[in-house]
Structures are given as structure tokens and as C-alpha cells.
C-alpha positions as CSV (number, residue, x, y, z in Angstrom):
1,M,97.4,115.5,112.2
2,S,95.6,118.2,110.3
3,T,91.8,118.0,110.2
4,R,89.1,120.4,109.2
5,S,85.3,120.3,109.3
6,T,83.4,122.2,106.7
7,T,79.7,123.2,106.5
8,P,78.2,125.2,103.6
9,P,76.5,128.5,104.2
10,P,73.7,129.5,101.7
11,G,75.9,129.3,98.6
12,C,79.6,130.3,98.7
13,P,80.1,133.9,99.6
14,M,83.7,134.0,98.3
15,H,83.5,133.6,94.5
16,K,86.1,135.0,92.3
17,E,85.1,137.6,89.8
18,E,87.7,136.6,87.2
19,E,89.5,133.4,86.4
20,P,93.2,133.0,85.6
21,S,93.8,132.4,81.9
22,L,96.6,130.0,82.5
23,A,95.3,126.5,82.7
24,T,96.2,123.4,80.8
25,D,93.7,121.0,79.4
26,G,93.7,117.9,81.6
27,P,90.6,117.0,83.5
28,S,91.3,117.7,87.0
29,C,89.7,117.7,90.4
30,P,91.4,115.9,93.2
31,M,88.2,115.4,95.2
32,P,84.8,114.1,96.1
33,K,81.6,116.0,96.0
34,K,79.2,117.5,98.3
35,Q,80.2,120.0,100.8
36,Q,81.6,123.3,101.6
37,P,83.0,126.2,103.5
38,A,84.9,126.3,106.7
39,E,85.4,128.9,109.4
40,D,88.5,130.4,108.0
41,G,88.6,128.7,104.6
42,P,90.2,130.0,101.5
43,S,88.4,131.8,98.7
44,C,86.6,129.4,96.6
45,P,87.1,129.6,92.8
46,M,83.7,128.1,91.9
47,P,80.9,128.8,89.5
48,K,78.9,131.8,90.5
49,K,75.4,130.3,90.4
50,A,75.2,128.8,93.9
51,A,76.0,132.1,95.6
52,A,72.4,133.3,95.6
53,A,70.5,130.1,96.3
54,E,69.7,128.4,99.5
55,P,71.4,125.0,99.7
56,K,69.1,122.1,99.0
57,P,69.1,118.9,100.9
58,M,71.4,116.6,99.0
59,T,71.0,113.0,98.1
60,S,73.3,110.6,99.8
61,I,76.9,110.5,98.7
62,P,78.0,107.7,96.5
63,P,81.2,106.0,97.7
64,G,84.2,107.9,96.3
65,C,84.5,110.7,93.8
66,P,82.6,110.2,90.5
67,M,85.7,111.4,88.6
68,H,87.5,108.2,89.5
69,K,88.3,105.5,87.0
70,A,85.8,102.9,85.8
71,D,86.7,99.7,84.1
72,G,87.9,100.3,80.5
73,D,88.6,104.0,81.0
74,E,91.7,105.6,79.4
75,L,93.4,107.5,82.1
76,N,95.2,110.8,82.3
77,K,98.5,109.9,83.9
78,L,98.6,113.0,86.1
79,N,95.4,112.4,87.9
80,M,94.7,108.8,87.1
81,M,91.2,109.8,86.0
82,P,89.5,109.5,82.6
83,N,89.1,112.3,80.1
84,L,85.4,113.2,80.3
85,A,83.2,114.5,77.5
86,Q,81.1,117.7,77.6
87,T,78.3,116.1,75.6
88,P,74.9,116.1,77.3
89,Q,73.2,112.8,78.1
90,S,70.5,111.7,75.6
91,D,67.8,111.8,78.3
92,Q,69.1,114.9,80.1
93,T,66.4,117.5,80.7
94,I,68.5,120.4,82.1
95,E,71.3,122.2,80.2
96,L,74.3,122.1,82.4
97,P,77.3,124.5,82.1
98,T,80.4,123.3,80.3
99,E,82.7,126.0,81.6
100,R,85.5,124.8,83.8
101,V,86.7,126.8,86.8
102,I,90.4,127.3,87.4
103,S,91.5,126.5,90.9
104,S,94.1,128.2,93.0
105,I,96.2,125.0,93.1
106,P,99.5,125.2,91.1
107,K,100.4,122.3,88.8
108,A,103.9,123.0,87.7
109,K,107.2,124.5,89.0
110,G,107.7,128.2,88.3
111,D,104.5,128.3,86.2
112,D,101.2,130.1,86.6
113,A,99.3,127.1,85.4
114,R,96.6,125.9,87.8
115,W,94.5,122.7,88.0
116,E,91.1,122.9,86.4
117,Y,87.9,121.6,88.0
118,P,85.4,119.6,85.9
119,S,82.4,121.4,84.5
120,P,79.0,120.6,85.8
121,Q,78.3,118.7,82.6
122,Q,81.5,116.6,83.0
123,F,80.6,116.0,86.6
124,Y,77.2,114.8,85.7
125,N,78.6,112.6,82.9
126,A,80.9,111.0,85.5
127,L,78.0,110.3,87.8
128,R,76.1,108.7,85.0
129,R,79.1,106.7,83.8
130,K,79.3,105.2,87.4
131,G,75.6,104.4,87.4
132,W,74.7,106.9,90.1
133,E,71.4,108.6,89.6
134,T,71.5,112.2,90.8
135,P,68.9,114.9,90.2
136,E,70.3,117.2,87.5
137,E,69.3,120.3,89.4
138,E,71.7,119.4,92.2
139,I,74.8,119.1,90.0
140,E,75.9,122.7,90.1
141,T,75.7,122.8,93.9
142,M,77.6,119.5,94.1
143,V,80.4,120.9,91.8
144,D,80.6,124.0,94.0
145,I,81.0,121.9,97.1
146,H,83.5,119.6,95.3
147,N,85.6,122.5,94.3
148,F,85.6,124.1,97.7
149,L,86.7,120.9,99.4
150,N,89.7,120.9,97.0
151,E,90.6,124.4,98.1
152,E,90.3,123.5,101.8
153,A,92.5,120.5,101.3
154,W,95.1,122.6,99.5
155,Q,95.2,125.1,102.4
156,E,95.8,122.2,104.8
157,V,98.6,120.9,102.7
158,L,100.2,124.4,102.7
159,K,100.1,124.4,106.5
160,W,101.9,121.1,106.6
161,E,104.5,122.2,104.0
162,S,105.4,125.2,106.2
163,K,106.6,122.8,108.8
164,Y,109.2,121.2,106.5
165,K,112.7,122.7,106.1
166,C,113.3,123.9,102.6
167,D,116.5,125.6,101.4
168,C,115.1,126.8,98.1
169,A,112.5,129.6,97.5
170,E,110.3,127.3,95.5
171,D,106.6,127.2,96.3
172,P,105.0,123.8,96.5
173,Y,102.7,122.6,93.7
174,L,100.4,119.6,93.2
175,S,102.2,117.5,90.5
176,K,99.6,114.7,90.4
177,F,96.9,113.0,92.5
178,Q,95.0,109.8,92.7
179,G,91.6,108.7,94.1
180,R,91.8,105.5,96.1
181,P,88.3,105.1,97.6
182,Q,88.5,101.3,97.8
183,E,91.8,101.4,99.8
184,P,91.2,102.8,103.3
185,T,94.3,104.3,105.0
186,P,95.8,102.5,108.0
187,K,94.6,105.3,110.2
188,A,91.0,105.0,108.9
189,R,91.1,101.2,109.4
190,W,92.4,101.6,112.9
191,H,89.7,104.1,113.9
192,A,87.0,101.9,112.3
193,L,88.0,99.0,114.6
194,F,86.8,101.1,117.5
195,G,83.5,102.1,115.9
196,A,84.5,105.3,114.2
197,P,82.7,106.0,110.8
198,K,84.6,105.1,107.7
199,P,85.6,107.8,105.2
200,F,83.6,107.9,102.0
201,D,86.6,108.7,99.9
202,R,90.4,108.9,100.0
203,H,92.8,110.8,97.8
204,D,96.6,110.8,97.6
205,W,98.2,114.1,96.5
206,Y,101.8,114.3,95.4
207,I,103.3,117.6,96.3
208,S,106.6,118.7,94.6
209,R,109.0,121.2,96.1
210,C,112.7,121.8,95.9
211,G,113.2,118.8,93.7
212,Q,111.4,116.4,96.1
213,S,108.0,114.8,95.9
214,R,106.0,114.3,99.0
215,R,102.8,112.3,99.3
216,Y,99.8,113.5,101.3
217,V,96.8,111.4,102.3
218,I,93.3,112.9,102.6
219,D,90.4,111.1,104.1
220,Y,86.9,112.5,103.6
221,Y,84.2,111.9,106.2
222,E,80.6,112.9,106.6
223,A,79.9,114.6,109.9
224,P,76.6,115.1,111.8
225,E,74.5,117.9,110.4
226,D,74.2,121.0,112.5
227,V,71.2,122.1,110.4
228,P,68.9,119.6,108.8
229,G,69.5,119.3,105.1
230,V,72.9,121.1,105.3
231,P,75.6,118.4,105.2
232,V,78.9,118.8,107.0
233,F,82.2,117.2,106.0
234,H,85.4,116.5,107.8
235,L,88.8,116.4,106.0
236,D,91.8,114.6,107.6
237,V,94.8,115.8,105.7
238,R,98.4,114.7,106.6
239,P,101.7,113.8,105.0
240,A,102.0,110.0,104.4
241,L,104.6,108.3,106.6
242,D,106.9,107.6,103.6
243,D,110.1,109.0,105.0
244,A,111.8,109.9,108.3
245,E,111.2,113.6,108.0
246,S,107.5,113.2,107.5
247,V,107.3,110.8,110.5
248,M,109.0,113.5,112.6
249,V,106.8,116.3,111.3
250,R,103.7,114.2,112.1
251,F,105.0,113.3,115.6
252,K,105.8,116.9,116.5
253,E,102.4,118.1,115.3
254,A,100.6,115.4,117.3
255,A,102.7,116.2,120.4
256,K,101.9,119.9,120.0
257,V,98.2,119.3,119.8
258,K,98.2,117.1,122.9
259,W,100.3,119.6,124.8
260,N,97.9,122.4,124.0
261,Q,95.0,120.2,125.1
262,W,96.6,119.2,128.4
263,F,98.3,122.6,129.2
264,P,96.2,125.3,127.5
265,S,97.8,128.8,127.6
266,P,95.9,131.4,129.6
267,A,95.3,133.4,126.4
268,A,93.7,130.3,124.8
269,A,91.5,129.7,127.8
270,T,90.4,133.3,127.8
271,T,89.5,133.2,124.1
272,S,87.6,130.0,124.6
273,T,85.6,131.4,127.5
274,D,84.9,134.6,125.6
275,G,83.7,132.6,122.6
276,K,81.3,130.6,124.8
277,S,79.8,133.7,126.4
278,A,79.3,135.5,123.2
């Protein structure tokens, strides 16, 4: 299995200076909100604002991503999410940015188009549409965190994709995704039976490559805070067990992890010791 824990430093130190100009219009953001960078995480294509500010303690996370469907919403077929307006709420007291950040995640074969993240105003509108009261001044930080989690998840997907045999030179891309917060995965249900915390969100990503579509499952967990007021998240990213090849890839990876735990190499043991003494 592929897992990753992320914890945000004071803002994201890896902001892009420019944004690609090739993005299509659909609302997009395959993820929840609220948390941020990892040890060796990818660059984060986020709004610049949070970079200079200390992270504020966040309010508790509502279940699931606010971008998910509500009753009566007309859905975009690629992400199963509603098209969201950029119009401020009538009682809104802070002007929120309407600019949308372009991710690093490809959305089409042989194309430079990338998925776009929602603007802070769209994100806030989604929260209000769901009935979740969130301080307006926290929205931009939440969007930064949301975007970074997407980038982290994509990096984990790429690691899994490197384990599959592929005869073509085509790079994988995210063709569509769906939030399924009310449908826990079998793995999450199994762990919950033994007292493990339940994920606060779940997404299914559909990755296309070499004419095939492969589904990935992502569970999002809150983890204990290392520093009070600085939340930590844990992503469990893995291919769904929809075909024999994915079952074999998952099995080999699990066996590899266990082998390294039981029989650590001398180099790994030395690195671990050096890290502890530093």
C-alpha cells in the first residue's frame, strides 16, 4: 500500500511563480480540505498568499470535501461535482480571490491541459452550500492545503503507475474522479473494526494510460498533531483491486514493505541510526 502523512509548515514554501496557460474550464479539485506538505512532497501550485503567514488553528473538518455533490446539483460528468459560481455570498464580509490555480495533474492524453483547482470564493460557496459555517479568513489557507493534498496524491499515483508494465510511451493522466465520502472502502471498514479511526473522506481517481483506465482509491485521515494547532493528515493511496494485475501489484508492494521491515538492509539500518542521533 502507499501511504503518506503530511503536515503543513508556516505556509507552503514551494509556490509556483507562473501558472500554465493551458487549462480547460471545468470545476476541478479531486480532494478534501485542510492540510499540507510532506517530507519530500512535490511543488505545490497554490495561491501565493499563505506563504508568508503562520498557519492558524483550523476549525474541525466537515465530513468529506465541500466540492462534492448536494441534492439537486447539476454535475460535471468528469468529476461528478457541481459547477460553482464565483459570486460572493450576500453576508460575506471578506473579499475572496476568484483566481483558480492550475495543478500539475494532466487531464487528457497528449495534451498540456491540467486540472484546475477551485478559487477561494468557489470553495467558500461550496462550504456554504453544504451548510458548513467556516470563518472567511481561513478559506485561503484551506484552499492551499486542499491543493497540496491533491499534488501529494498525484505523486503517490505516479509511484504506483511506475510498477505497471506499459509498452507505450504515454504518460498517465487523470481522466475523471469522484468523491465518495459516504462509502468507506473495504480496507477502511476492516481497520475500523479493530478501533482504527475512520477516514474523513474518500476519492476514486480514474487514471488513463496506454488505452487502459485504472481506478485508484484514496482515503484521507486526520493524524495526531505534532504541534498544537497545526493539523496533520495521512493519505492512503492505492490501486483498486479491480483486475488481476492490480491485485498482483498490490501484493508485491505489501510483500516488499514487510520484507524490508523484517529484514532491513545494513544501509537502511545505518541511515535510521544516523537520523535518530542527529
